[in-house]
N, C-alpha and C positions, 0 to 999 in steps of 0.2 A: 447440523450445526446447533440445536439445541442441546446437544450432550456436549459438544465441545465447549460451547459456552457457559455451560455449569460446570464444566470439570475446571475450565480456567478460573471461574468465579470462587473457587472452593479455597478457604484459606490454607489448607495445607498442599495446595499445588505447586510444586518446586520445578522451576526452570532449568531446563538441560542446557545452560551456556556453555559455548566453546569460544574460546581466543580465535579468531581467523580473519582473513581478509573480506570485508565486506564487498569489495569491487569484485574481487573473483565470483562470490557468491551471486552478484547480482547479473554479472555476466554468464554464468553458467545457468542462472533460471532463465535468463530472457534468450539464449542460444536454444534452450529445450523449449521454450514459449514460443520460438520466431515462426514455426511454420503453420499455428494457429494464427498468429497475427498478420503473417503474410496472407493467408486463405481469406481471412475477413476484408484483405484490401487496405489495410492499417498500414501506417507508416512509423517507423521505429525510429526515434531520435534519441542519441546518447551524449551525455557528458560526464564520461567515467574517468577517471586520473589513472595514468598508467602505473603508477605507484601502489603499492598496497596501503589498504585503510583499515587498520586492525581495530575490532570491536568484539566485545563479548556478544552473543547471541546464540539462541537456540535454533538451531538451522530449520528445523520443523516447521516449529512457531512463525518464523519469519518468512519461510516460504508460503505457509497459508495467510499472511497479512499481504504479500507480494500478490499472490493468488487473488485473493479478494478482491483488491484495487484493481488489478488487470482485468478480471472477469468481468467486473462492472463497467470499467472502460469499453471494453469490446462488446458488451450486451447493450449498453445502452446508447451508443453513439454511431453515426453511420459509417458507410466504408469512406477510405480518404481522410479518415481522422489520425491527425499525428499524435501518437502516444510517446511521451518523453519520460526518460529515466537520467536523473541526474546524482552525483555524489561529490559531497564537499566534506572534506577533513578539515575541522577547525581544531584549535588549540585545546578546548573543552569537550566538543562534541563532535558526533557526524551526523550530517544533514543529508537523508535523501529526498529528494522532490520527486516525485511522479505526478505527471501533468497531461491535459491533452488539450486540442484544440476544437472540440466536439460541442455538442450541445448545451454543456453547463450543469449545474445543478440548480434546481428552483430556489429562489430564497426562501420559501416557505418551509423547505425540506433542509436547508443548509443549518439552521441552530438546532434542531433534533437529529442530525445524520447519525451520531455515534451512539445513540440511545438504543437499546434492545428494541427490537418489533417495530421499528419503523422501517416504512418503505416509501418509496415513491409510486404515483399513480401506474406507471407501465408497470412496475412488479407487481402492484396490488392486483390489477386487471389482468395481467397474465397467468396468474399463480405460479410465478417462477421466483418468486423470492420470501424468504421467511423474515428478513428484517432484523438478522443477526451478524450478516456479514460484517458492517461496520464497527458493531459493537464489540465483536470479537477483535478487529483491526485495533480498535482502541485499547482493549484488555491486552492485547499480545505487546503493544507500545510500552504500556504501562509495567507489565512483568519485566520488561528488559530496563526498567528506570529510566524509560523513555518517555515521548509523549508524540502525538499525531495531530495534524490539525488541517481543516480546511482552509486554504489561504484566500480571504475574501478583502479586497478583489484579488485574483489571480495576477501576475505578472503579466505583462504585455504578451499577446500571441496565446495565451492559454484561457480557457473558458473553465477549467477545474484545474485546481491544484493542491496537491496534498505534501505536506512536510513532515516527514520522519525525523525527529533528533533523538538519537541514542547516545549514552555517555562514551565518549571517546576511550579507547583502551590503550593504555599504555604498558609495552613491555619491558 
């Protein structure tokens, strides 16, 4: 994680973006991830359009972003938690929402969540976190010309909600 973070922070880092269907990319990622989601007794809820949602993104980096968010949800929430992925194609942007109805993120962690080396108490005591996962998520979003935020308060039904905004790709 440290190597990845330092590499992404380097001013000469070049994004390997492709024009592709973000909806299909998310479906493919979730199909691959589904056995783990199911084995941990999570429920997967999707709101993905049937039509293509075109965006310019680096598949490897975007996968890392999704993996970091999904891994955190699976690690820090109990069985039975619903994990939600929603995608909206708006006129000037693409909006990806990743949310869950698990335990939520403590208020004392919310303000510094995307800073490097920030870990929650469970990650700190278990030795399981470097505190770079969410900093990498933020950097990946920024490299794509987008942003990510923790929605406070989350929409009804969710305890944790992230919103990733990417520029819309017009072909």
